[in-house]
C-alpha positions as CSV (number, residue, x, y, z in Angstrom):
1,X,0.0,0.0,0.0
2,X,1.3,3.4,-1.0
3,X,1.0,5.6,2.2
4,X,-0.5,8.8,0.7
5,X,-2.0,11.8,2.6
6,X,-5.5,10.4,1.8
7,X,-4.6,7.1,3.4
8,X,-3.2,8.8,6.5
9,X,-6.4,10.9,6.8
10,X,-8.6,7.8,6.5
11,X,-6.5,6.2,9.2
12,X,-6.8,9.3,11.4
13,X,-10.5,9.2,10.9
14,X,-10.8,5.5,11.7
15,X,-12.2,4.8,8.3
16,X,-10.3,1.6,7.2
17,X,-10.2,-2.1,8.0
18,X,-8.1,-3.5,10.8
19,X,-5.7,-5.1,8.2
20,X,-5.2,-1.7,6.4
21,X,-4.8,0.1,9.7
22,X,-2.1,-2.4,10.8
23,X,-0.2,-1.8,7.6
24,X,-0.4,2.0,8.1
25,X,0.7,1.6,11.7
26,X,3.8,-0.3,10.6
27,X,4.7,2.5,8.2
28,X,4.1,5.2,10.9
29,X,6.3,3.4,13.4
30,X,9.2,3.5,10.9
31,X,8.7,7.1,9.7
32,X,8.5,10.1,12.1
33,X,7.2,12.3,9.3
34,X,4.2,10.1,8.7
35,X,3.5,10.1,12.4
36,X,3.6,13.9,12.5
37,X,1.1,14.0,9.6
38,X,-1.3,11.7,11.4
39,X,-1.2,13.7,14.6
40,X,-1.8,16.9,12.6
41,X,-4.8,15.4,10.7
42,X,-6.2,14.1,14.0
43,X,-6.0,17.5,15.6
44,X,-7.5,19.2,12.6
45,X,-10.5,16.8,12.6
46,X,-11.1,17.4,16.3
47,X,-11.0,21.2,15.9
48,X,-13.3,21.1,12.9
49,X,-15.8,18.9,14.8
50,X,-15.8,21.2,17.7
51,X,-16.4,24.2,15.5
52,X,-19.4,22.5,13.9
53,X,-20.8,21.3,17.2
54,X,-20.8,17.7,16.0
55,X,-19.5,14.8,18.1
56,X,-16.3,13.2,16.9
57,X,-16.0,9.8,18.4
58,X,-12.4,8.4,18.2
59,X,-11.3,4.9,19.0
60,X,-9.4,5.1,22.3
61,X,-6.6,2.8,21.0
62,X,-6.1,5.1,17.9
63,X,-5.9,8.2,20.0
64,X,-3.5,6.5,22.4
65,X,-1.2,5.4,19.6
66,X,-1.2,8.9,17.9
67,X,-0.6,10.6,21.2
68,X,2.3,8.4,22.0
69,X,3.9,9.1,18.6
70,X,3.4,12.8,19.1
71,X,4.8,12.8,22.6
72,X,7.9,10.9,21.4
73,X,8.7,13.7,18.9
74,X,7.8,16.7,21.1
75,X,10.9,18.8,21.9
76,X,12.0,19.3,25.5
77,X,12.3,23.0,25.3
78,X,9.1,25.1,24.5
79,X,9.4,27.6,21.7
80,X,8.2,31.1,22.4
81,X,5.6,32.9,20.3
82,X,5.3,36.4,19.0
83,X,2.3,38.6,18.5
84,X,3.9,40.1,15.4
85,X,2.7,38.8,12.0
86,X,5.7,38.8,9.6
87,X,4.5,37.8,6.2
88,X,8.0,37.7,4.7
89,X,9.1,34.9,7.1
90,X,5.8,33.0,7.6
91,X,7.0,29.9,5.7
92,X,9.4,28.8,8.4
93,X,8.9,25.3,9.5
94,X,6.6,25.0,12.5
95,X,6.2,21.6,14.2
96,X,2.7,20.5,14.7
97,X,3.0,20.5,18.5
98,X,3.5,24.3,18.5
99,X,0.1,24.9,16.9
100,X,-2.3,26.7,19.2
101,X,-5.9,25.7,18.7
102,X,-7.7,28.8,19.8
103,X,-11.4,28.7,20.3
104,X,-12.0,31.2,17.6
105,X,-10.3,29.1,14.9
106,X,-11.8,26.1,13.2
107,X,-9.3,24.0,11.3
108,X,-10.1,21.9,8.2
109,X,-7.5,19.7,6.7
110,X,-7.4,17.7,3.5
111,X,-10.5,15.6,2.9
112,X,-12.3,17.3,5.9
113,X,-12.3,20.6,4.0
114,X,-15.2,19.3,2.0
115,X,-17.3,19.3,5.2
116,X,-16.3,22.8,6.1
117,X,-16.3,24.6,2.7
118,X,-18.8,22.5,0.8
119,X,-18.5,19.2,-1.1
120,X,-19.9,20.2,-4.4
121,X,-17.6,20.4,-7.4
122,X,-18.1,22.9,-10.1
123,X,-17.5,22.0,-13.7
124,X,-14.2,22.5,-15.6
125,X,-11.9,24.8,-13.7
126,X,-14.1,24.5,-10.6
127,X,-13.3,25.5,-7.0
128,X,-14.5,23.7,-3.9
129,X,-15.5,26.7,-1.8
130,X,-18.7,27.9,-0.2
131,X,-20.7,25.1,-1.7
132,X,-20.5,26.6,-5.2
133,X,-18.2,27.3,-8.1
134,X,-17.3,31.0,-7.9
135,X,-16.0,32.2,-11.3
136,X,-14.6,35.4,-9.8
137,X,-12.5,33.4,-7.3
138,X,-11.4,31.0,-10.0
139,X,-10.3,33.8,-12.2
140,X,-8.3,35.4,-9.4
141,X,-6.6,32.1,-8.6
142,X,-5.8,31.8,-12.3
143,X,-4.4,35.2,-13.0
144,X,-4.1,37.6,-10.0
145,X,-0.6,38.1,-8.6
146,X,0.2,37.5,-4.9
147,X,-0.2,40.6,-2.7
148,X,-3.2,41.8,-4.6
149,X,-6.8,42.1,-3.3
150,X,-9.9,42.0,-5.4
151,X,-13.6,42.6,-4.5
152,X,-16.1,40.0,-5.5
153,X,-19.8,40.3,-6.1
154,X,-20.7,38.6,-2.8
155,X,-19.2,41.6,-1.0
156,X,-16.2,39.6,0.2
157,X,-12.6,40.7,-0.4
158,X,-10.3,38.1,-1.9
159,X,-6.6,38.5,-1.3
160,X,-3.8,36.3,-2.9
161,X,-1.0,35.7,-0.4
162,X,1.5,33.3,-2.0
163,X,2.0,30.7,-4.7
164,X,3.9,27.5,-4.4
165,X,4.0,23.8,-5.4
166,X,2.9,20.9,-3.1
167,X,4.9,17.7,-2.6
168,X,3.4,16.3,-5.8
169,X,4.2,19.3,-7.9
170,X,0.7,20.7,-8.1
171,X,0.4,24.5,-8.3
172,X,-1.0,25.9,-5.1
173,X,-2.1,29.3,-3.9
174,X,-2.7,30.6,-0.4
175,X,-5.4,33.2,-0.1
176,X,-7.6,35.0,2.4
177,X,-11.3,35.6,1.8
178,X,-12.8,38.2,4.1
179,X,-16.6,38.5,4.4
180,X,-18.4,41.8,5.0
181,X,-19.0,40.6,8.5
182,X,-15.3,40.7,9.2
183,X,-15.0,36.9,9.5
184,X,-12.4,35.5,7.2
185,X,-11.0,32.2,5.8
186,X,-7.3,31.7,5.3
187,X,-7.0,28.8,2.8
188,X,-4.8,26.9,0.3
189,X,-6.2,25.8,-3.0
190,X,-4.2,23.5,-5.3
191,X,-4.8,22.8,-9.0
192,X,-5.1,19.2,-10.1
193,X,-6.9,17.9,-13.2
194,X,-7.7,21.4,-14.4
195,X,-9.6,22.2,-11.2
196,X,-8.8,24.3,-8.1
197,X,-9.5,22.3,-4.9
198,X,-9.3,23.7,-1.4
199,X,-6.8,21.5,0.5
200,X,-6.6,23.5,3.8
201,X,-8.6,26.2,5.5
202,X,-8.7,28.1,8.8
203,X,-11.8,30.0,9.6
204,X,-11.1,33.1,11.7
205,X,-13.9,34.8,13.6
206,X,-14.2,38.6,13.5
207,X,-12.5,39.8,16.6
208,X,-11.2,43.4,16.0
209,X,-10.8,46.1,13.4
210,X,-7.6,44.8,11.9
211,X,-7.5,43.4,8.4
212,X,-5.1,40.6,9.2
213,X,-5.6,37.0,10.3
214,X,-4.3,36.3,13.8
215,X,-0.9,34.7,14.3
216,X,-2.5,31.5,15.6
217,X,-4.2,30.8,12.2
218,X,-0.9,31.5,10.3
219,X,1.0,29.2,12.6
220,X,-1.6,26.5,12.0
221,X,-1.1,27.0,8.2
222,X,2.7,26.9,8.5
223,X,2.4,23.6,10.4
224,X,0.3,22.1,7.7
225,X,2.6,23.3,5.0
226,X,5.6,21.8,6.8
227,X,3.8,18.5,7.4
228,X,2.7,18.1,3.8
229,X,6.1,19.0,2.2
230,X,5.1,22.2,0.5
231,X,7.8,24.0,-1.4
232,X,8.9,27.6,-0.6
233,X,6.8,30.4,-2.1
234,X,7.6,31.3,-5.7
235,X,9.3,34.6,-6.7
236,X,7.2,37.1,-8.6
237,X,8.8,35.9,-11.9
238,X,8.2,32.2,-11.1
239,X,4.6,32.9,-10.1
240,X,3.9,34.8,-13.3
241,X,5.3,32.0,-15.5
242,X,3.2,29.5,-13.6
243,X,0.0,31.5,-14.0
244,X,0.8,32.2,-17.7
245,X,1.0,28.4,-18.2
246,X,-2.7,28.1,-17.2
247,X,-3.9,30.1,-20.1
């Protein structure tokens, strides 16, 4: 069995047979990176379930195994945090055990994103977001450079943050979608099979008058990027070439 992220998420959700789970556990026991991913996916599912107010029953044995692996990799010295958001250095590697799960943040990772942002696909060049295919958002993902904000008809502001490739070479874009209410979603969409699909999202409740997502959500994003093997953000020239290739 090839141990993909989808397999790890199914394992973290308890959605595989005993034989399959045993095979995954053998792989996890031999690979600390796989163990870190499972722990991150498990934390994400728990946070999402809490945000939606739905129960998330987890087999005690699974939770115990994942926690043991996480504890084994936790550093002895705690790492300090900062209240300053530095977008230029936000891609540093952040281990999953440093991620704060604030009550105002709901985390959706990988396959669980469909539950949070909607599971309906659009047609060609579709985007999994807000239960619909939004042409304005898709156009922005296809053409707008990072650092640029655009207003969309729903009244939301859509800001492109960075462009990079995932571990499989897919083109990915980080963005923030801020609603008129002030609540926002920081997300990553990757392009595969001519479609943009949301792979990660952090929903941030409106808390103050600032236009920036809190550091906790960015640290959560950085942890996900690190765990999934995302490449460094592209330069402006690299990004333009990548976007031009979509035309």
